VOGU-3710 file (C-alpha; in Angstrom, 3 decimals, decimal comma):
1> mnvgdvkvlp> 91,684/127,017/122,738  95,308/127,131/123,888  96,874/126,658/127,305  100,275/128,291/127,162  101,882/126,933/124,013  99,705/123,800/124,030  96,847/123,647/121,493  94,211/121,801/123,514  91,747/120,864/120,751  94,327/119,350/118,355
11> isvfavvvav> 95,949/117,448/121,222  92,541/116,138/122,353  91,550/114,901/118,877  94,974/113,366/118,432  94,714/111,615/121,813  91,343/110,078/120,862  92,730/108,665/117,571  95,825/107,301/119,317  93,702/105,721/122,057  91,442/104,005/119,501
21> tlgmtwwvsr> 94,346/102,656/117,445  96,249/101,523/120,556  93,168/99,660/121,757  92,886/98,000/118,370  96,587/97,085/118,521  96,094/95,430/121,904  93,083/93,479/120,619  94,882/92,293/117,480  98,110/91,467/119,362  96,482/88,370/120,865
31> rertaseyla> 96,807/86,722/117,428  100,395/87,759/116,661  102,156/84,660/117,994  103,704/83,216/114,831  106,141/84,666/112,307  103,441/84,486/109,625  101,021/86,531/111,754  103,611/89,018/112,980  105,344/89,690/109,640  102,627/88,899/107,061
41> agrslpgpln> 99,244/89,110/108,870  98,779/85,378/108,260  98,556/86,041/104,486  94,830/86,510/104,938  94,184/90,121/103,863  91,805/90,799/100,944  93,150/92,846/98,031  91,068/96,042/98,516  91,913/96,243/102,232  95,602/95,670/101,547
51> glaisgefvs> 95,469/98,246/98,741  94,185/100,847/101,176  96,961/99,859/103,580  99,539/100,243/100,775  98,146/103,731/100,204  98,670/104,398/103,889  102,255/103,115/103,641  103,006/105,094/100,501  101,596/108,502/101,403  104,163/109,494/103,987
61> agtflgvtgl> 104,930/112,678/105,880  107,136/113,599/102,928  104,050/113,768/100,707  101,511/115,152/103,141  103,786/117,807/104,630  106,909/118,123/102,489  105,576/118,062/98,920  102,832/120,573/99,733  105,570/122,863/101,027  107,596/122,378/97,845
71> fllfgldasv> 104,603/123,435/95,719  104,248/126,517/97,920  107,923/127,449/97,564  108,824/126,279/94,052  105,683/125,616/92,042  105,241/123,147/89,190  108,644/121,468/89,486  107,427/119,773/92,684  105,096/117,638/90,540  108,141/115,521/89,573
81> ylmsalagll> 107,917/113,890/93,010  104,283/112,914/92,528  104,300/111,838/88,878  107,410/109,677/89,160  106,105/108,005/92,329  102,846/107,174/90,546  104,857/105,678/87,685  106,636/103,516/90,262  103,311/102,241/91,601  102,265/101,402/88,039
91> llvlvfaqrl> 105,504/99,439/87,679  104,559/97,460/90,781  101,170/96,628/89,247  102,525/95,571/85,854  105,747/93,772/86,787  106,180/92,858/90,433  102,943/92,339/92,389  101,992/88,888/91,096  105,541/87,555/90,879  106,460/88,694/94,381
101> rnigeytmad> 103,415/87,068/95,993  104,009/83,762/94,221  107,747/83,552/94,948  108,310/85,236/98,320  107,401/84,496/101,911  107,960/87,494/104,208  110,512/89,885/102,673  112,056/91,029/99,393  115,098/88,896/100,207  112,945/85,769/99,810
111> vlpfrmsprp> 112,629/86,469/96,081  116,283/87,122/95,260  117,774/83,795/96,462  115,130/81,601/94,776  117,705/80,471/92,164  120,867/81,470/94,030  122,997/80,708/97,065  120,719/82,082/99,767  123,082/83,206/102,520  125,206/85,866/100,709
121> vraaaacstl> 122,209/87,222/98,787  120,013/87,429/101,892  122,774/89,135/103,858  123,282/91,767/101,141  119,529/92,356/100,704  118,968/92,624/104,465  121,733/95,225/104,780  120,246/97,324/101,973  116,810/97,054/103,612  118,166/98,346/106,928
131> vivfayllaq> 119,879/101,342/105,297  116,766/102,258/103,273  114,491/101,906/106,286  116,832/104,027/108,387  116,884/106,854/105,820  113,098/106,775/105,490  112,650/106,705/109,259  114,558/109,977/109,599  112,029/111,786/107,422  109,030/110,433/109,313
141> lvggailfqa> 110,457/111,096/112,775  111,399/114,657/111,828  107,811/115,217/110,644  106,325/113,714/113,792  108,555/115,748/116,069  107,731/118,975/114,186  104,021/118,340/114,725  104,504/117,578/118,418  106,452/120,822/118,739  103,712/122,822/117,068
151> laginfvpav> 100,891/121,282/119,111  102,350/120,738/122,551  104,924/123,513/122,720  107,720/121,108/123,668  111,287/121,003/122,414  112,413/118,909/119,452  114,244/116,207/121,435  111,330/115,307/123,785  109,032/115,352/120,730  111,247/112,782/118,985
161> ilttvliliy> 111,272/110,584/122,094  107,470/110,657/122,489  106,987/109,845/118,795  109,394/106,913/119,016  107,711/105,489/122,126  104,298/105,501/120,442  105,676/103,776/117,351  107,351/101,084/119,443  104,066/100,302/121,179  102,331/99,734/117,832
171> vffggmrait> 105,112/97,585/116,391  106,243/95,681/119,480  102,782/94,504/120,449  100,806/94,683/117,221  102,691/93,255/114,255  101,587/93,473/110,631  97,848/92,930/111,133  97,535/95,741/113,678  99,657/98,036/111,535  97,424/97,252/108,560
181> wvqvikatll> 94,392/98,566/110,400  96,293/101,642/111,566  97,204/102,305/107,927  93,638/101,763/106,732  92,278/104,212/109,316  94,997/106,697/108,431  94,392/106,415/104,661  90,643/106,900/105,140  91,156/109,957/107,347  93,731/111,353/104,934
191> lafaiiltam> 91,459/111,064/101,903  88,477/112,513/103,746  90,455/115,440/105,079  92,097/116,182/101,715  88,651/116,227/100,074  87,329/118,645/102,712  90,317/120,985/102,383  90,194/120,895/98,582  86,479/121,749/98,599  87,044/124,648/101,012
201> llievdfdlp> 89,920/125,954/98,892  87,826/125,839/95,717  84,998/127,691/97,484  87,434/130,391/98,649  88,671/130,996/95,075  85,126/130,695/93,594  86,195/127,576/91,675  88,347/129,778/89,430  91,408/127,572/88,848  93,107/129,904/86,317
211> allfnaagas> 92,892/132,738/88,853  94,288/130,449/91,542  97,335/129,631/89,403  97,760/133,288/88,409  97,674/134,441/92,044  100,039/131,666/93,110  102,561/132,623/90,429  102,201/136,316/91,218  103,023/135,731/94,871  106,277/133,944/93,992
221> aapshfigpg> 109,659/135,551/93,407  109,912/134,126/89,860  106,409/133,734/88,312  107,600/132,187/85,023  109,483/129,436/86,848  106,630/128,885/89,307  104,199/127,645/86,652  106,937/126,264/84,400  110,244/124,428/84,735  113,179/125,870/86,662
231> glftnplegi> 111,667/126,697/90,026  113,120/123,745/91,927  115,474/122,172/89,368  117,769/124,702/87,748  119,780/121,782/86,374  117,597/119,478/84,197  119,721/116,484/85,224  118,580/117,075/88,813  114,945/116,585/87,865  115,708/113,519/85,720
241> slaiayclgt> 117,756/111,935/88,499  115,022/112,551/91,055  112,388/111,079/88,718  114,491/107,925/88,300  114,884/107,659/92,085  111,159/107,963/92,799  109,978/105,748/89,942  112,414/102,870/90,454  112,724/103,436/94,200  108,978/102,968/94,692
251> aglphllmrf> 109,307/99,474/93,224  112,266/98,758/95,520  111,011/100,002/98,900  111,161/97,052/101,341  108,099/98,046/103,380  105,945/98,313/100,242  107,180/95,015/98,823  106,356/93,246/102,118  102,727/94,216/101,619  102,347/91,759/98,734
261> ftvtdakqav> 103,056/88,836/101,071  100,084/89,662/103,308  97,324/88,746/100,810  95,829/85,358/100,065  97,146/84,909/96,513  98,708/86,630/93,485  95,353/87,843/92,156  94,741/89,732/95,377  98,302/91,098/95,247  97,627/92,662/91,831
271> ksaqyalgvv> 94,277/93,960/93,047  96,055/95,513/96,053  98,405/97,464/93,805  95,547/98,574/91,539  93,509/99,921/94,449  96,581/101,670/95,838  97,299/103,270/92,459  93,773/104,680/92,266  93,689/106,012/95,837  97,175/107,530/95,675
281> gvffamvmll> 96,478/109,102/92,262  93,393/110,912/93,587  95,255/112,058/96,676  98,249/113,336/94,675  95,937/115,443/92,483  94,563/117,098/95,624  98,063/117,630/97,069  99,074/119,489/93,919  95,983/121,693/94,044  96,429/122,405/97,772
291> gfgaaavltn> 100,089/123,309/97,258  99,259/125,832/94,551  96,323/127,007/96,651  98,596/127,679/99,611  100,780/129,882/97,432  97,684/131,739/96,197  95,774/132,393/99,433  98,298/132,471/102,290  99,582/135,835/103,505  103,295/136,583/103,871
301> sevelagpsg> 103,127/136,065/107,635  101,384/132,708/107,152  104,024/131,634/104,626  106,663/132,420/107,255  104,806/130,181/109,722  105,149/127,319/107,223  108,903/127,446/107,866  111,888/127,898/105,556  111,523/124,321/104,274  107,731/124,522/103,952
311> nltmpvlaeh> 107,139/121,526/106,234  104,158/123,127/108,020  102,355/124,376/104,893  99,419/121,971/105,259  98,649/122,854/108,912  98,934/126,581/108,162  96,669/126,259/105,109  94,091/124,287/107,097  94,025/126,950/109,811  93,671/129,681/107,160
321> lgggsgtvgg> 90,759/127,948/105,392  89,026/127,420/108,727  89,000/131,149/109,441  92,519/131,912/110,582  94,532/131,683/113,762  92,469/131,905/116,950  89,139/131,089/115,290  87,065/128,027/116,180  87,068/126,823/112,567  90,806/127,291/112,285
331> eillafvatv> 91,406/125,366/115,503  89,140/122,499/114,396  90,838/122,125/111,003  94,269/122,400/112,601  93,250/119,663/115,010  92,270/117,368/112,163  95,310/118,099/110,001  97,629/117,480/112,944  95,836/114,242/113,803  95,886/113,000/110,206
341> afatilavvs> 99,529/113,988/109,734  100,587/112,232/112,901  98,512/109,161/112,042  100,331/109,187/108,689  103,685/109,193/110,418  102,730/106,473/112,906  101,451/104,208/110,138  104,414/104,664/107,808  107,044/104,357/110,525  105,367/101,251/111,920
351> glviaasgav> 105,554/99,653/108,476  109,192/100,641/108,154  110,110/99,140/111,504  108,308/95,904/110,581  110,358/95,798/107,351  113,584/96,233/109,328  112,453/93,576/111,808  111,745/91,152/108,985  115,140/91,791/107,408  117,005/91,025/110,627
361> ahdlwgnvfr> 114,770/88,335/112,154  113,819/86,398/109,023  116,708/87,053/106,632  119,772/87,522/108,833  118,893/85,593/111,988  116,584/82,946/110,584  118,276/82,167/107,270  121,878/83,391/107,470  122,850/82,605/111,076  120,325/79,850/111,858
371> kgkaqghetv> 120,401/78,470/108,269  116,623/78,219/108,056  116,243/76,291/111,319  114,828/79,115/113,464  111,486/78,418/115,149  108,543/80,788/114,721  108,740/82,152/118,271  112,479/82,840/117,784  111,732/84,886/114,676  109,050/86,933/116,444
381> raarvtaviv> 111,350/87,567/119,416  114,209/88,636/117,142  111,827/90,890/115,207  110,693/92,680/118,356  114,239/93,188/119,623  115,179/94,577/116,204  112,221/96,965/116,318  113,484/98,454/119,578  117,094/98,793/118,392  116,211/100,323/115,003
391> svlaaaatmv> 113,740/102,777/116,550  116,204/103,960/119,192  119,013/104,435/116,654  116,698/106,287/114,273  115,522/108,564/117,093  119,121/109,380/118,005  119,965/110,176/114,373  116,842/112,349/114,078  117,969/114,434/117,039  121,280/115,034/115,245
401> vgtgfnitfl> 119,648/115,878/111,887  117,172/118,295/113,471  114,673/120,266/111,386  117,040/121,801/108,845  116,117/119,440/105,992  112,835/119,433/104,084  111,103/116,140/104,890  110,784/115,377/101,193  114,551/115,568/100,726  115,075/113,005/103,483
411> tamafaiaas> 112,459/110,762/101,869  114,141/111,192/98,474  117,360/109,757/99,949  115,554/106,520/100,788  114,015/106,314/97,307  117,410/106,845/95,652  119,017/104,084/97,740  116,111/101,697/97,061  116,283/102,401/93,323  120,027/101,718/93,298
421> anlpalwlsl> 120,444/98,825/95,728  117,215/96,823/95,357  115,539/97,416/92,013  118,287/96,251/89,587  118,936/92,964/91,398  115,221/92,316/91,953  114,361/93,013/88,308  117,159/90,880/86,866  116,478/87,989/89,237  112,973/87,797/87,755
431> mwkrfntgga> 113,842/88,543/84,119  117,385/87,354/83,281  117,990/83,645/82,877  121,776/83,857/83,472  121,617/86,062/86,543  123,418/84,438/89,470  124,617/84,899/93,039  127,723/86,894/92,122  125,693/89,324/90,043  123,056/89,815/92,743
441> vagivtglls> 125,555/90,512/95,529  127,670/92,780/93,308  124,623/94,780/92,197  123,190/95,251/95,684  126,512/96,226/97,260  127,477/98,569/94,404  124,082/100,263/94,346  124,025/100,657/98,116  127,556/102,029/98,477  127,467/104,300/95,427
451> svllilvgpd> 124,110/105,887/96,304  125,032/106,500/99,942  128,465/107,863/99,046  127,103/110,218/96,375  124,442/111,511/98,792  127,122/112,208/101,410  129,274/114,175/98,938  126,277/115,890/97,338  125,249/119,531/97,833  122,685/118,889/100,585
461> vwpfgetpkd> 124,983/116,956/102,912  128,585/117,785/102,013  129,855/119,588/105,137  133,134/121,043/103,983  132,083/123,556/101,331  130,603/126,937/102,115  128,184/126,693/99,166  126,602/123,757/97,318  129,004/124,426/94,442  131,830/123,125/96,607
471> apfplkspai> 130,286/119,634/96,823  132,237/116,988/94,846  128,999/115,558/93,390  126,729/118,280/91,940  123,312/116,535/92,108  121,122/116,139/95,186  119,785/112,780/93,978  122,415/110,273/92,812  120,067/107,856/91,001  121,087/108,922/87,486
481> vsvplsfaac> 124,580/107,607/88,295  124,060/104,945/90,969  121,257/103,019/89,219  123,262/102,410/86,003  126,271/101,501/88,164  124,182/98,891/89,969  122,862/97,380/86,718  126,430/97,296/85,354  127,663/95,586/88,531  124,867/92,995/88,258
491> wlgtilttgs> 125,931/92,217/84,679  129,663/92,209/85,406  129,281/90,101/88,552  127,254/87,545/86,603  129,732/87,417/83,726  132,769/87,076/86,000  131,223/84,311/88,131  129,918/82,051/85,391  130,908/79,029/87,455  128,329/80,063/90,055
501> rpvrpyvele> 125,310/78,537/88,374  121,804/79,163/89,686  120,629/76,634/92,273  117,295/76,227/90,452  116,575/76,599/86,721  114,996/79,836/85,521  112,001/77,967/84,124  111,046/76,852/87,654  110,987/80,454/88,838  108,977/81,554/85,808
511> vraqtgigav> 106,371/78,830/86,241  105,939/79,604/89,927  105,870/83,386/89,310  103,150/83,063/86,669  101,022/80,246/88,095  101,598/80,320/91,858  102,362/76,590/91,982  104,394/76,090/95,159  103,596/79,557/96,558  103,250/79,965/100,330
521> tagh> 99,607/79,704/101,381  97,610/81,477/104,064  98,584/80,647/107,614  102,089/79,457/106,727
//
């Protein structure tokens, strides 16, 4: 049922979910009075629950909306996004989860200065966190605004404003514990809905997967590239660079790393990552099947409704499987896909804003400006002010960016920056005995500046050329260049500042990372 351009059923279902989660946020907010509660949920979350929340953080609008559209438009090449991201989650399980929980307190920047001069390292890490969060926020806000447009028939700018207001309510009043429950609800809804859609798709094609792939390839402009390499990445280096960005960037995303400080101990941190890996792996398999299915079963007019960037492929496919536009089944499935997609955006953006708040309130304000003397209520107040400022700036930037970019491309920017600015310094701080303050600052700054600069002069952003060939840097993802540059800067900075010895010996870090002796406990 529609009233004008407003789809009443989807809006009603969406309103119910928002009302429930807002009520939960209000209830939980009564406990969010300390920095530990606001930024780390009191370090009291069990591993399985936190793992489901990590899944909610990780599966963003870029995956739910953007990657499905890439499978529709380009075929098998889109799997690079999914496989490399899964590899990044595996890296978190094997290398980082336990060490981070034992060493850190609230943010990634707690780990880096363990053996180093804290103020310059924290300042550099906080700046990289803010840039990464900002890039990721653009993708999520674009996705949320697109959905609001489709459901409520309003323009892009009011849709961005409404999305931002909702997010601020969750973050400003709720903190990490409330956001955790929003993410858990979202992840559960997402899995359930993906299972339903996948089952309906398989029924429509009589469970004939070879025929599904054949029909999908036949509907494309270049069938051989659709089910083989070359559909999305005509230059092999493009695919390799993107894979590096997603694999290493996953292990360097600030809002994911913060999740390991919310559990009771290192064992639960590892269990969190394991649960997340399993849930995300199952979901990614269904995303791939649904993307190919969309190419196989959607009509030409329905493909046009998905948009030139494919961002609305999932809603269009859901409506098609429910019986088509105007049918009761189509309206019901559209209502659920819109609700799940928007819940995805709310959850991910809330986590991002918390990460930005932690970087400013805990790292910059609490440890750089206040030199570790900030009181808990000061940190919470600074975090909430930061949440408002970051959200408003991101909303303004989203209005400028508009809907011209595929959401997945905007997400890929954040992954490339995280892989370049955060991962090398984080890895070497845990693994290299000689690594020092000069190396950490040099690596973070070099990775941050090189990745951002190469994105700006790359083919998707460069504004001065009439075609992508005019861009000074030929690759859309800069990770294949910026990540090695960051590692080199870490090494060179360490070698050139040999007089800057670590504040603590490496053996102390290793003992704490492996045993948890001295780790921050629940409630602190």
